[in-house]
C-alpha positions as a Markdown table, in Angstrom:
| # | Residue | x | y | z |
|---|---|---|---|---|
| 1 | Met | 0.8 | -10.4 | 10.1 |
| 2 | Lys | -2.0 | -8.7 | 8.2 |
| 3 | Asp | -0.2 | -5.4 | 8.2 |
| 4 | Ile | 2.9 | -7.0 | 6.6 |
| 5 | Arg | 0.8 | -8.4 | 3.8 |
| 6 | Ala | -0.9 | -5.1 | 3.3 |
| 7 | Lys | 2.5 | -3.3 | 3.0 |
| 8 | Ala | 3.8 | -5.9 | 0.6 |
| 9 | Leu | 0.8 | -5.6 | -1.6 |
| 10 | Ala | 0.9 | -1.8 | -1.5 |
| 11 | Asp | 4.6 | -1.8 | -2.3 |
| 12 | Ala | 4.1 | -4.2 | -5.2 |
| 13 | Lys | 1.3 | -1.9 | -6.6 |
| 14 | Lys | 3.6 | 1.1 | -6.4 |
| 15 | Ala | 6.3 | -1.0 | -8.2 |
| 16 | Gly | 3.8 | -1.4 | -11.1 |
| 17 | Tyr | 2.2 | -4.9 | -10.6 |
| 18 | Asp | -1.4 | -5.1 | -11.7 |
| 19 | Ile | -4.2 | -5.8 | -9.4 |
| 20 | Glu | -4.8 | -9.3 | -10.8 |
| 21 | Ala | -1.3 | -10.4 | -10.1 |
| 22 | Leu | -1.5 | -9.0 | -6.6 |
| 23 | Gln | -4.8 | -10.8 | -6.0 |
| 24 | Val | -3.1 | -14.1 | -6.9 |
| 25 | Ala | -0.1 | -13.3 | -4.8 |
| 26 | Gly | -2.3 | -12.5 | -1.8 |
| 27 | Ala | -4.4 | -15.6 | -2.4 |
| 28 | His | -7.6 | -13.6 | -2.5 |
| 29 | Thr | -10.7 | -14.9 | -4.2 |
| 30 | Asp | -12.2 | -11.5 | -4.3 |
| 31 | Arg | -10.6 | -8.4 | -6.0 |
| 32 | Ala | -12.2 | -6.2 | -3.4 |
| 33 | Thr | -10.2 | -7.9 | -0.6 |
| 34 | Thr | -6.9 | -7.2 | -2.4 |
| 35 | Glu | -7.9 | -3.6 | -3.0 |
| 36 | Gly | -8.9 | -3.3 | 0.7 |
| 37 | Tyr | -5.4 | -4.4 | 1.8 |
| 38 | Ile | -3.8 | -1.9 | -0.5 |
| 39 | Lys | -6.1 | 0.9 | 0.6 |
| 40 | Gln | -5.2 | 0.3 | 4.2 |
| 41 | Arg | -1.6 | 1.2 | 3.5 |
| 42 | Glu | -2.0 | 4.1 | 1.1 |
| 43 | Val | -1.4 | 7.2 | 3.2 |
| 44 | Pro | -0.9 | 10.6 | 1.6 |
| 45 | Val | 2.5 | 12.2 | 2.3 |
| 46 | Ser | 3.0 | 15.9 | 2.2 |
| 47 | Thr | 5.9 | 17.4 | 0.2 |
| 48 | Val | 5.9 | 20.5 | 2.3 |
| 49 | Arg | 9.2 | 21.1 | 4.1 |
| 50 | Leu | 9.0 | 23.3 | 7.2 |
| 51 | Lys | 12.0 | 25.1 | 8.6 |
| 52 | Leu | 11.9 | 25.1 | 12.4 |
| 53 | Pro | 13.8 | 27.6 | 14.5 |
| 54 | Ala | 16.8 | 26.3 | 16.3 |
| 55 | Ala | 16.3 | 25.6 | 20.0 |
């Protein structure tokens, strides 16, 4: 359940919602809790495309 909440908050942040709105939506009394949920889901993704030989 916690992972679904983290994904929803991270997706909402990417969509442009501010941290205060996300804190209310997550029912968090502490901003750091909201930021922790978001940080759990932010994983860097490479834009490098590799061409692998055909088998």
